[in-house]
N, C-alpha and C positions, 0 to 999 in steps of 0.2 A: 165433253163434250156433249152437251143434254140437247141442244135443240138435235133437235130429229131428223128437221131438213141440213146436218151437217154430219156427214158415215167421213171416214179416210177417203175415200171417193174426189168429196169436194176438198180435205185441202191438198192433196193432190193438186189439179184440177189447178183449185188458186195458187199451188205455189208455183205450179212449171208457169199458167200465165204469169202468172208477174215474174220474173226468169228470162221472159223477152217479150218485156220492154224496149228493151235496148234492140230485138231483135228483126232483122228487117225483110227477112225470107226464112222459110221453116216449111218443113217438107214432112210433109205424113204419112211415114209406109202406109202399107197393108197388115191388117189386121192389129191397126191401132187405135179404138174410140177414144180413150182419156184422151191420148193425144189430140186425136181432132174436137174433141169439148174446148181443152185447154188451145190448142190454140186460135180455133176461131175466136174464145173468148178474146183472149192476144187482140183480134184482128177487128174487136168491138174496141176492147180498151186502150186499147196503145200503137193496131197501124199499121199493124203485124200480115205481108202479103204469107196470106197463104197457101201453102204449095199440096196437094191433095198425089198421092198418088192414084186412084183412080181417074183422075188430069184432069183437077177442077184448077182453077186460078182464085180461088177469094170464094169457092161455090159457099151460096144460102143458100142451104135447105131451109123446110120452113122444121123441122130436126135435125138431129145427128141422126141415120139410123143406124141397127146394132154396124151392121156388114161394113168395112171402109173400102168395098169394094159399089158399090152400093148406088148406080148408075144418080137417085139425086144428088150422090152431092157433087154433080153437077151445075143446079139448078141455082141457076143465078148465079155460074160461075164469068166471070171479068173472058182470060181466055181457058182454052183448051190448052192442055200439050199429048202428043205418046210419051209411051216409056220410056221408049230412043233416051228422049229430051233429059230423061229428069238425068242420063247417066252425063249426055252432053255440059246438059249448066252444070252438075256437082264437079266436072273435070274443065271449068270455065273460072270453078268461084265462085261461082251466083247463088250456093246455099251455103249459110250462114249456119241452117243449124236443122239435123236428117232425124227425127223420133227413133228410135229403135226396141222394140225388145225381142227376147232369146228365155232359151227355155235357162239356163243361165250365164250368170255374170262372172265372173271372177275377182279379186284382190288389183290385176292388171289391168281390169280394163276389157279385157279380150270377150269377146261373146263363143259359145256353144248351144249349135238349135239340130245338131246332125243325134250325136246317138247319148247316151247313155251305158259307160261300159265298156271294149274297148271295139276300134273301125271287125273287124273281122268276126267277136263274137257281141253282143251288144245285148246286153239289156230293156233298151229301150229307142227306135230311128225315133224322129220332129221327122219337118219334112222341112231340112234345110235355112238356110241365110238369106235366101232368091237375092239380094242387089248388092247386102253387105257387106260382105269381104268386095265386092267392089267398092261398094259408095264411104265405104270408113275412110280409105287412107285420101281419101277427095274432099268430102267434107272441108268447111272448118272445123266447128264440131258437132257431136254426136252425140245423144242425152237417152239414155238407154230408162227405161220404166220395165215393173212391175208388180202385180197385186199380192205378187202371198213374199214376206221376209224367210225364210227357213232355212242352215246351211244347203242344204242338197238344191238348193238356183243360188244360195253365193257360197259358192265352196274359195278353196281358199286358188287352189289351178281348176279351169275347165275339163272335162271328159277329153273335148275334143274343139278343137277350132275352127270355130268357124267364121265367120272377120275377126279383124285386128289391126284397129288406127286410131281415129281422131274422139277415141270419147271419152268425152272430162264431164261427166252428170249422167249419174243415175238416184232416181226417186223412188223408194218400197213405200211400206206401207207402213215402216218404225221413223224415218229419218230418209233425209238427204244426202248422199255421198258424189264427190269433188276428187277428181284425179290430180293425182296431188305426189309428188317426187319419184312417180310410175306406180303411184297404187294411189285406190279407189280411199279413199281416209274419209268423213261422217264426217259434217263441215251443218245441222241441226236434225232437232229431234223433232219431233210431232206431239202435240198436247198427249202428256200423257204418259209419254216413255224413258224411260230412262235407260244410262250405260246402257247397265246391264242385259237390261230386255234387247240391245244392239248386239251385242255381245252373241248373247248365248244362241242369237237363232242363226248369223255367222261367223261361215268357217272359216274366217281367217282369225290373225288378231289384229283387234279394228284401232287406228290411231285417233282418236277425237277431235278435230282441227278447231272442232270448238265447242259449246251447247249451246247455244245459239236454237232456240225453241218457236218454233216457223207459228203463226198468228196463222186464226181459223179463220174460213173468208167474211167479210166486214157483207152489210146487208149489201150497198155493190153490187160487190164483188157475186152475191148469191144472185142476187139478179137476173145477173149478165148471162151464169150457170143453167137456171132454169130457165130464157130463154133462146138462150142457142140447143140448149137440149131439158125439152120437158117430157121425157121420156125417159129419161136418166139414164142412158145410155154408156154414162158414165160408170157409172154402179155394176158393168156384167166385170164376171171374170174374178170376181172378191171370193175369201171365201165363207 
């Protein structure tokens, strides 16, 4: 990654956007700046319909705001929708992919956005899962993302199950996981990352289903990323 235009944020964005090539409708929830950028890229390159938790259908702001609750995300939208309508759409099978973030993901694809430690005597309290507990079992697929990859955030088992369901994919700054045979397995590594890097920073004995290396963004992909996200909010939240 000698090109200073390409950080792990651009690689993650491009990796997600490529996976969205065959997805008709992708729902990006709150506190999801990087998936917001990736979905907007996929909309431009593949025609993916972008459903935003802000209430926008294919919103087209001049730049992606840092907050995914920013009303500017409604700019240029072809339609607006309400929060209850997002649950109704998912219940009808109308959401192909929903992006989810959480403090922890475990080997089984379960999420914890509630507490670290016990429920009665937590060490840390988080904000909760929003609608994830209701939506994960309803959407066709949930795709997780994290801006750090550590044992504490990828434990063998989460401290508290906030949500579980159809999580099929997780992307981190080191690799991509897919849930196969009931557990998250590494299917690709990022440039400069090897198996030892992933294993040392993951809380379970990782199965490496593939040694594929994720390609860095092409010039065309970089141009699209920069066009939809000129302020670089995709890089927020990284260490």
